[in-house]
N, C-alpha and C positions, 0 to 999 in steps of 0.2 A: 372815909365815909361822911364825916361831919360836914365836910365842905359842900358835898352834893346835896345836904339837906338844907343849906342856906339858900337864900334867894337866887344869888348869882349861879349857883351850881345847878339849880332846878332849870334856870334859863338856859345854861349852857348845854345841858343834857337835851332839852327841848329842841334847841336849834340843831344839835347834831343828829337827832331822830328825823327831823323835818328835812334836812338836808340828804339824809340817807333815803328817806321815803321819795323824795323828788328824783333822786339818781335812779332808784330802782324802777320808778314809773317810766322814766325815759328809756331804760334798758328793756323793759317789758313791751312797751309800745313798738320799739324798734324791732324786737323780736317778732311780734305780731305782724308787722309790715313785711318783714322778709318772708314769713310764712305764707302771707297773702300774696306776695310776689312769686314765690314758687308755684303756688296754685295757678296764678295767671299765666305764667310761662307755659305750664302744662296745657293750658286751654288756648295756646297760641295768640295771646294778646301781644301787641307790639311793645317793644321797650319804652316807647314814649308814652303809650297808654298806661303801662304799668308805673311808670314814673309819676304821671298825674295822679293816678289812684293812690299809690302807697307813699308818695313824697321821697322816695328813695332816688339817688342819683343814677343816671344811665350807666355810670361805671359800676355801681354796686349791682345793678341789675344784670349786667354783663358777666360779672363775677358769679352770680348765682346760675347762670347757663352752664358754667363749668363745674359746678359743685354738685 
């Protein structure tokens, strides 16, 4: 534990937490876009329109049709 109290330890932990937060934010945003795409599919938007709105690929949207 002493190592983490030193300057380089704090910096390392901060970097790890920042990287985790960035990755979590990406995953959360992707999940939100998938949820939005599912709603748009139910509202009969075209795959191209859904792709434009959500930034998901056409292949990802087609997979959602089957889920």
